[in-house]
C-alpha positions as CSV (number, residue, x, y, z in Angstrom):
1,M,-7.7,25.8,-13.3
2,V,-11.3,25.4,-14.1
3,A,-11.4,29.0,-15.3
4,L,-8.0,28.8,-17.0
5,T,-8.9,25.6,-19.0
6,Y,-12.6,26.4,-19.6
7,R,-13.8,26.0,-23.1
8,H,-17.3,25.6,-24.7
9,I,-16.9,21.9,-24.9
10,F,-14.5,21.5,-22.0
11,N,-15.4,21.9,-18.4
12,L,-12.6,20.7,-16.0
13,R,-14.8,19.7,-13.1
14,D,-16.8,17.4,-15.5
15,K,-13.6,15.9,-17.0
16,L,-12.2,15.1,-13.5
17,E,-15.4,13.5,-12.5
18,E,-15.5,11.4,-15.7
19,V,-11.8,10.4,-15.1
20,N,-12.4,9.4,-11.4
21,D,-15.4,7.3,-12.4
22,E,-13.2,5.4,-14.6
23,F,-10.5,5.1,-12.0
24,S,-13.0,4.1,-9.4
25,N,-13.8,1.1,-11.5
26,K,-10.2,0.0,-10.8
27,Y,-10.6,0.9,-7.1
28,Y,-8.4,4.0,-7.6
29,E,-10.4,7.1,-6.8
30,L,-7.9,9.9,-6.5
31,N,-7.9,13.5,-5.1
32,E,-8.6,15.8,-8.0
33,I,-5.4,17.6,-7.1
34,T,-3.5,14.4,-7.6
35,I,-4.8,14.2,-11.1
36,L,-3.7,17.6,-11.9
37,Q,-0.3,16.9,-10.4
38,C,0.0,14.0,-12.8
39,I,-0.9,16.3,-15.7
40,S,1.5,18.8,-14.7
41,A,4.3,16.3,-14.1
42,C,3.8,15.2,-17.6
43,L,3.8,18.7,-19.1
44,M,5.8,20.8,-16.8
45,K,8.1,18.1,-15.0
46,G,6.7,19.3,-11.7
47,T,3.9,19.0,-9.3
48,E,3.9,22.4,-7.5
49,K,1.0,25.0,-7.8
50,K,2.9,27.1,-10.4
51,N,3.4,23.9,-12.5
52,I,-0.2,23.0,-12.4
53,I,-1.1,26.5,-13.5
54,D,1.5,26.7,-16.3
55,S,0.2,23.3,-17.6
56,A,-3.0,25.1,-18.6
57,K,-1.3,26.4,-21.6
58,T,-1.2,23.1,-23.3
59,F,-3.8,21.3,-21.3
60,H,-6.4,20.6,-24.0
61,D,-4.1,19.3,-26.7
62,T,-2.6,16.9,-24.4
63,W,-5.5,15.9,-22.1
64,E,-6.1,12.4,-23.7
65,K,-2.3,11.5,-23.5
66,T,-1.7,12.8,-19.9
67,I,-4.8,10.9,-18.6
68,E,-3.8,7.8,-20.4
69,S,-0.3,8.1,-18.9
70,T,-2.0,8.4,-15.4
71,N,-4.1,5.3,-16.4
72,L,-0.9,3.4,-17.2
73,A,0.7,4.4,-13.9
74,I,-2.3,3.2,-12.1
75,G,-2.4,0.0,-14.0
76,F,1.3,-0.6,-13.1
77,L,0.7,0.0,-9.4
78,R,-2.4,-2.2,-9.4
79,Q,-0.5,-5.0,-11.1
80,N,2.9,-4.8,-9.3
81,C,2.5,-2.9,-6.0
82,V,-0.8,-1.8,-4.5
83,P,-4.2,-3.1,-5.5
84,I,-6.3,-0.3,-4.4
85,S,-5.8,3.4,-3.8
86,K,-6.8,3.1,-0.2
87,F,-3.6,1.2,0.4
88,L,-1.4,4.0,-1.4
89,P,0.5,5.8,1.4
90,Y,0.9,8.9,-0.7
91,E,-1.1,9.7,-3.9
92,I,1.7,12.0,-5.3
93,I,3.8,9.0,-6.1
94,I,1.7,8.5,-9.0
95,A,2.9,11.7,-10.7
96,P,6.5,10.6,-11.5
97,L,5.1,7.3,-12.8
98,A,2.6,9.2,-15.0
99,Y,5.6,11.1,-16.5
100,F,7.5,8.0,-17.2
101,F,4.5,6.5,-19.2
102,Y,4.0,9.8,-20.8
103,R,7.5,9.5,-22.2
104,Y,7.5,5.8,-22.7
105,G,4.0,5.6,-24.2
106,G,1.9,2.4,-24.2
107,K,4.7,0.1,-25.4
108,P,5.2,-3.2,-23.3
109,L,7.7,-2.6,-20.5
110,D,10.8,-4.5,-20.5
111,P,11.8,-6.7,-17.4
112,T,14.5,-4.3,-16.2
113,R,12.4,-1.2,-16.2
114,I,9.6,-3.2,-14.4
115,K,12.1,-4.0,-11.6
116,K,13.2,-0.3,-11.4
117,L,9.6,1.0,-11.2
118,K,8.8,-1.4,-8.5
119,K,12.1,-0.4,-6.7
120,Y,10.9,3.3,-7.0
121,F,7.6,2.6,-5.4
122,W,8.6,0.2,-2.5
123,L,11.8,2.0,-1.5
124,S,10.3,5.5,-1.7
125,M,7.3,4.2,0.5
126,L,9.6,2.2,3.0
127,S,11.9,5.1,3.4
128,E,9.1,7.5,4.2
129,R,10.8,10.0,1.9
130,Y,7.4,11.5,0.9
131,T,6.4,12.5,4.4
132,S,7.7,16.0,3.8
133,S,8.6,18.3,0.8
134,Q,6.6,16.0,-1.4
135,S,6.7,18.3,-4.6
136,S,10.4,18.7,-4.5
137,K,10.8,14.9,-4.0
138,A,8.4,14.3,-7.0
139,E,10.4,16.7,-9.1
140,G,13.6,14.7,-8.3
141,D,11.9,11.5,-9.0
142,I,10.6,12.9,-12.4
143,K,14.3,13.6,-13.3
144,N,15.1,10.1,-12.3
145,M,12.2,8.8,-14.5
146,E,13.7,10.6,-17.4
147,A,17.0,8.8,-16.7
148,L,15.2,5.5,-16.6
149,F,13.5,6.3,-19.9
150,S,16.8,6.9,-21.4
151,D,18.7,4.0,-19.9
152,P,17.0,0.9,-18.2
153,N,20.2,0.1,-16.4
154,A,20.6,3.5,-14.8
155,D,21.4,3.3,-11.0
156,L,18.5,4.9,-9.4
157,F,16.0,5.0,-6.5
158,N,18.4,3.9,-3.7
159,Y,16.3,5.2,-0.9
160,Y,15.9,2.6,1.8
161,E,19.1,3.0,3.8
162,K,17.9,2.2,7.5
163,P,16.4,-1.2,7.7
164,I,13.1,-1.6,9.7
165,T,13.3,-3.4,13.0
166,K,11.2,-5.7,14.9
167,E,10.6,-2.9,17.5
168,D,9.6,-0.6,14.7
169,I,6.9,-2.9,13.7
170,K,5.6,-3.6,17.2
171,A,5.4,0.0,17.9
172,L,3.6,0.9,14.6
173,D,-0.1,1.3,15.2
174,M,-2.4,0.5,12.2
175,S,-3.7,3.9,10.9
176,F,-4.5,5.1,7.5
177,S,-3.0,8.5,8.5
178,S,0.4,6.8,9.0
179,G,2.3,6.4,5.7
180,L,4.5,3.6,6.9
181,A,1.6,1.7,8.5
182,V,-0.2,1.8,5.2
183,T,3.0,0.8,3.2
184,V,3.3,-2.2,5.6
185,L,-0.3,-3.1,5.0
186,C,0.3,-2.7,1.3
187,F,3.3,-5.1,1.6
188,L,1.1,-7.7,3.4
189,A,-1.5,-7.3,0.6
190,S,1.2,-7.7,-2.1
191,K,1.9,-11.3,-0.8
192,K,-1.6,-12.4,-2.0
193,P,-2.8,-13.7,1.4
194,H,-5.3,-16.7,1.6
195,E,-8.3,-17.1,3.8
196,F,-7.6,-19.2,7.0
197,Q,-10.7,-21.2,6.6
198,N,-10.7,-22.3,3.1
199,H,-7.6,-21.5,1.0
200,L,-9.4,-19.1,-1.2
201,P,-7.4,-15.9,-2.1
202,V,-8.4,-12.7,-0.2
203,Q,-10.0,-10.4,-2.7
204,I,-8.1,-7.3,-1.6
205,D,-10.0,-4.9,-4.1
206,Q,-13.5,-6.3,-3.4
207,T,-13.0,-6.4,0.3
208,F,-11.2,-3.2,1.0
209,G,-12.1,-1.1,-2.0
210,E,-15.5,-0.1,-0.9
211,A,-16.0,3.5,0.3
212,N,-15.2,3.7,4.0
213,Q,-14.4,-0.1,4.3
214,T,-12.1,-0.8,7.2
215,Q,-12.2,-4.6,7.4
216,L,-8.9,-5.1,9.0
217,H,-8.9,-8.1,11.4
218,H,-7.1,-8.2,14.6
219,I,-5.5,-11.6,14.9
220,F,-5.9,-11.4,18.8
221,P,-9.3,-9.7,18.8
222,V,-9.5,-6.4,20.8
223,N,-12.5,-7.4,22.9
224,Y,-10.8,-10.8,23.7
225,L,-7.7,-9.0,24.9
226,K,-9.6,-6.6,27.0
227,N,-11.9,-9.2,28.6
228,K,-9.1,-11.5,29.4
229,F,-6.3,-9.2,30.5
230,E,-7.8,-5.8,31.6
231,K,-8.4,-6.8,35.3
232,D,-4.6,-7.2,35.6
233,E,-4.1,-3.5,35.2
234,K,-0.3,-3.5,35.4
235,Y,0.2,-6.4,33.1
236,F,-2.4,-5.0,30.7
237,K,-0.9,-1.5,30.6
238,S,2.7,-2.8,30.0
239,Y,2.3,-5.9,27.7
240,I,-1.1,-5.7,26.1
241,K,-2.5,-2.2,25.5
242,P,0.6,-0.8,23.7
243,Y,0.3,-3.4,21.0
244,I,-3.5,-4.1,20.6
245,N,-3.6,-2.1,17.3
246,S,0.0,-2.8,16.3
247,I,0.4,-3.7,12.5
248,A,1.8,-6.8,14.0
249,N,-1.7,-7.9,15.1
250,I,-3.4,-7.1,11.8
251,S,-4.1,-9.5,8.9
252,L,-6.2,-9.0,5.7
253,I,-9.1,-11.4,5.4
254,S,-12.6,-11.0,3.9
255,K,-15.5,-9.5,5.6
256,G,-17.3,-12.7,5.9
257,A,-14.4,-14.5,7.4
258,N,-13.8,-11.6,9.9
259,R,-17.4,-12.0,11.2
260,T,-17.1,-15.7,11.8
261,I,-14.0,-15.1,13.8
262,W,-15.0,-12.0,15.5
263,D,-14.1,-12.2,19.3
264,K,-12.9,-15.7,19.4
265,E,-9.6,-16.5,21.1
266,P,-6.9,-17.3,18.4
267,S,-6.2,-20.8,19.6
268,Q,-9.9,-21.6,19.0
269,Y,-10.4,-20.3,15.4
270,F,-6.8,-21.2,14.2
271,G,-7.6,-24.7,15.6
272,E,-10.9,-24.9,13.8
273,S,-9.4,-23.8,10.5
274,E,-6.4,-26.2,11.0
275,N,-8.9,-29.0,11.2
276,N,-11.2,-28.2,8.4
277,N,-8.7,-26.7,5.9
278,P,-6.0,-29.1,4.4
279,D,-4.1,-26.1,3.1
280,F,-4.0,-24.2,6.4
281,K,-0.3,-24.1,6.8
282,T,0.2,-22.5,3.5
283,D,-2.6,-20.1,4.4
284,F,-1.4,-18.9,7.7
285,E,2.2,-18.6,6.3
286,S,0.7,-16.1,3.6
287,H,0.0,-13.9,6.7
288,F,3.6,-14.1,8.0
289,I,2.8,-16.8,10.6
290,T,5.1,-19.6,10.4
291,N,4.3,-21.8,13.3
292,L,1.3,-21.8,15.8
293,D,3.4,-23.0,18.6
294,D,6.4,-20.9,18.4
295,F,4.0,-17.8,17.7
296,G,2.2,-18.4,20.9
297,I,-1.2,-18.9,19.2
298,R,-1.9,-22.4,20.7
299,T,-1.6,-20.8,24.1
300,N,-3.1,-17.4,23.3
301,D,0.2,-15.8,24.4
302,F,-0.2,-12.3,22.9
303,P,3.2,-10.8,23.9
304,R,5.0,-13.9,22.3
305,F,2.8,-13.5,19.2
306,I,3.5,-9.8,18.7
307,D,7.3,-10.3,19.1
308,R,7.4,-13.3,16.7
309,R,5.2,-11.8,13.9
310,A,6.9,-8.4,14.1
311,E,10.3,-10.2,13.8
312,R,9.0,-12.0,10.7
313,M,7.5,-9.1,9.1
314,A,10.6,-6.9,9.6
315,N,12.8,-9.7,8.1
316,E,10.6,-10.2,5.1
317,I,10.4,-6.5,4.4
318,N,14.1,-6.0,4.7
319,A,15.0,-9.0,2.5
320,F,12.6,-7.7,0.0
321,A,14.1,-4.3,0.0
322,N,17.6,-5.6,-0.3
323,T,16.6,-7.6,-3.3
324,L,15.3,-4.4,-4.9
325,K,18.4,-2.3,-4.1
326,Q,20.3,-4.7,-6.2
327,T,18.3,-3.9,-9.3
């Protein structure tokens, strides 16, 4: 593509670097292939290699418009779905959105289309449909975006058919290589969590947007669990170890808050925050924790906590998905 698109005043490598510098300011640094897929989606209605190569024919004349369309797609995701690209399960999902904005332009979105685009993102991610055959899935979604452009009331994006269960959540290890785990993390972020200690909103982009930043807080700290339970090998192996890194044991808090908590037992640091923060109940509820006693936090009951929080997370996700399915 560098060779195909080269002109005396146009070097694709330089252009992509400029674009990613701009996107990085919004905490959305993308793979260069993703940007080319967005361009080919706009120009060729596809994201496969042949589509990208064919897009070179009209690349220069449409460069500004395709990049602006990609920018609008990123802006929509940041405002409505996922604040930083690190929490984006599959980058290719931007390409159909870029196509929609290429067709729609910079006009203000109507409420119906906003709901439909949110439905596209969340149900695509929760259904894990982009785990395979990404280009063909993107091509199908580009056709759906054309239908949405023509008719805001079109019945589209009905992907999430099998509800997630409590057991699914419990068994889901937090890993950035797992699309579903990142989707659940993204869902946690979308609920705008607050710090346990002081009611301040967690600044997701600032805390997690830095390169190689992995400030994910284990509610029951890893070292605490190992030190307390590892001596009872049978119990640890059956009830503790399989769930230490479960997404149900993860919350989003700032780097500073994480350092103050570190390896404390949950009953201690939750108790301190409860005593010092008048808004504590609202704050821990923003992390899908409804009751310290029922969730086993006051007694440091890890198996009970994982079970209760996984159930709450699954219920919240399914209720949210069912609402989207009705749009």
